[in-house]
N, C-alpha and C positions, 0 to 999 in steps of 0.2 A: 256280595263277598268282595273284599278288597284284594287286589293282586299286586305283587311287587312289579317294579318297572320291567324287569326282564321277562317275567311271565306275561305281562300285558302285551309286550311286543310280539312274543310268540303266538299269543292268543289271537291278536288282530291279523296275523297272517292267514289265519284259517277261517275267520268269520266272514259272513256275507252281511254287509251293512244294509239289510233290508228291514222294513218295519216288522216283518214276522220274526226277526231275531231279537227284538227289543225285550230286555228283561223287565217284566211287569212289576217286579219287587223294587225296582229303582225308580225314584221319582224323576230323575234326570240322568242322562247318559251322554258322555262326550267321547267322540271317536275321531282320532287322527286330526285334531284341531291344530291349525298353524296360523299364526298371525305375523305378517311382515309389515314393516314401515320402510319402504324402499329396500335398501340392502340389509337393514337391521331385522334379524329374525327374533321377534319378541317372544312368541310362544312356539314350542317345538314338539310336535307330535304328542299332544296331550290326549291321554285316554283315561277316563275316570267314570266311575259309577257312584251316584249319590243316593244312598238309601233313604227311605221315608222316615220321618219323625226322629231325626238325629241331628246333632250339632256337628257339622263338618268344618274343621278349621283349616284354612289355607295359610300355612306358616312359611316364613322365609324372610330373607333380608330385603331391604328396600330396593326396588328396581328389578326384582326377580320375576315379575309377571303376574303377581297375585291379583292386583286390581284389574289388569287387562283381562284376565280370565273371568273375573266376576262380570265385567262389562259385556263380554261376549255372551253371557248367559241371558241377558235381556236386551241384547242388540244395541246397547249404547255405543258400541264401536261404529255403528252406522254414522254417528255424528262426525267422526274423524274420517274424512274422505281419503286421507293418506294411508289408512290401514287396509291391508288386503287380508281377508279372513277366509280360510278354507277348512273343510272338514264337516263334521256333523254334530249337532247338539239336539238330542231328543228329549222332549217333555210330552207326556201323554201320547206317545207314539208319533208325534209330529216333529219333523226336522225343522227347528226354528230358524236355521240359517237359509232355508229355502226362501227365495225372493218373493214368493207368493204368500208367505205367511203374514197374518195380521199382526203387525208389530205392536200397536197399542194393546192388543189382547195379550200378547206375550208378557208385556210389562206389568199387566194387571195380575198375571199368574206369579210374578216374581217381584215382590215389594223390595225396594232398595232403601237402605238406611246408610247415609254417608258419614264421613268423618266428623262433620259439623252439622248441626240441625239447620234446616232451611224451611221454617214455617212459611206458609203462603201469606201474602199481605191482606189478611182478613181475620176475623175473630177466631178465638179458640174453637168455638162451636162450628163455625163454617169450615175450618181446616179439616175437621173429621167428616163433616157432612159432604164436603167436596168429593171425597173418595166414595161415599155411599151413593151419591148422585151419578157418579161415573158408571155404576152398575145398573142405572136406569130406574132407581127407586125415586118416587116423587111424593109418596104419601108422607105427610108431615109427622104423623104419630110414629110411623115406622122409622123415619129418619131420627126423631128424638130418641127412640128406644135404642137404635143402633149407635148413635153418638155416645150415649151413656154406657152401653155395653163395651165399646172399644176403649173408652177412657178407663173403665174399670179393668179391662184386660191388661192395660199397661200400668195399673196402679196409680192413675192420675185423677180419677174422678173426685175423690174426697178433697183433693188439693185445689180443684178448679171449678167445682160445681156451682159456686156462687159468683164465678167470674167468667162464665162461658162466653159472654158477649164482649169481653175485653180483648185487646190485642195480645198475641203471644209474646210481645216484647216485655210484658210484666213478669214473665216466667224466667226462672233460672235456665242456664244452658242445659242442665240435665233434664229439667222438665220439658224444655223445648224438644229435646231428643226423643223423649217418650211421646210427646204430642205427634211428632213426625212418624213414629212407629205406629201410633193409633191410626193415623191417616192412611198409612200403608196397609194396615190390617183391614181397613174398611172396604177395600176392593176385593177382599176374600182371596188372597194369594195362596198358592200351594207352598211357595218357597219364600223365605226371607233372606235377602242378600244383604249382608252387613259388612261395610268396608271400614274397618278400624273404628267402630262406632263409639268407642270410649276414649279415643286418643285425645279429645279436647275436654274431657270431663274430669272433675275432681274424684278422689278415691271413693267417696260415699256414693256419688251418682253412678260411677262405674260399677260398683257392686250391685246397685239397684238394677242396672241394665243386664248384668250377668245373671242375676237371679231371675229376671224376666225371661231370659232365653231358656233357662232350665225348665221353666213352667210352660213356655210357649211351644217347646218341641213336642209336647203331647199332641198338638194339633197342626204343627207346621214343621217343615224341614228348614233348618237354618244353616246357611253357608257363611262362615265368618272369616274375614281376612284380618290377620294380625301379624305383627312381627315380635310380639311379646310372648316368650316361651312360657312364662308362668300363667298367662291367660289361657293358652292352649291346654295346659295341664288341668286347669280348673274346669274348663268348659267342654272340651272336645270328647265326643264319642269316637271320632276318627280324625286323624291328622294327615294332611297332605303337605309334605315338606317340599318346597320348590327352591330352585336356584338356577339362575341364568336361563329362565324361560322353560325349564324342564321340571317334571316331577321326578324327584330323586328317590324318595321313600314315602310309603303311606301305610297306615294301620292304626291300631289303638295307641293312645298316648303311653300306656303302660309298656307296650311292646317296643315302640319306637324309641322312647327316651331311656328305657332300661337297657336295650340291646340295639343301639344304632349300628347300621351296617356300613354306611358311607362315611368317608372322611369329612365330607362337607357338613353332614348333620352333626358329627362329633365336634367339629370346629364351632358350629353355630351354638351348640349347647354350652360350650365354654365361654363364648363371647357374647351370646344373646342376652336379652334382658330377663 
């Protein structure tokens, strides 16, 4: 269940953040998450529950903290030593911000699709096989089967089946993005983290990616960062609107966009794309 910001604050005053309190219906829960870079408070007391098999859109203007929130979910914030992260992020009852957590395993549970595709410097086939081998699979027949399966899952198999051993450089940007998605799915994640994945794509390729997300949510939870209001309306089961590092409002797109409560969201709806 999604709570409004005021309700969440009141709720968090009374809960005990022990594993026994974790909501098993949510695939991921964030409690009292704060991120600082020196004196700059980037994320401010973020509390959020992510339900299973939904598309959750993180919406808001550039610089509001959406991408930082996404990076916290798979510990990419570890790369930037200037960032100080506190709070709790639970997946499968494990607090992934605990320093003893297996970070590579966390990242396998949460595949990341960036703004631009970054295929590995190897063949189309090996890009997908790389993710499969990360799971410990060594049998060639099983790898072949899985490569085909994941390329079909992203609608790319028919386009590349005769060019599997070519460089991804022969593919369009949109095809490369789907290849990167197939590589991410090959490690069998629970969650797909997508950071403005259509921002560098043409309208046709963007539509293909959006249609894939609608299909993929049957088996995955998708957390999508965007600043495009229309994309949120098209894709979201739930929208989390952020501004200045805070969650301002959240709920279904029908509820939020028809009856916005905050002045910030109302202004964004007027000036947003």
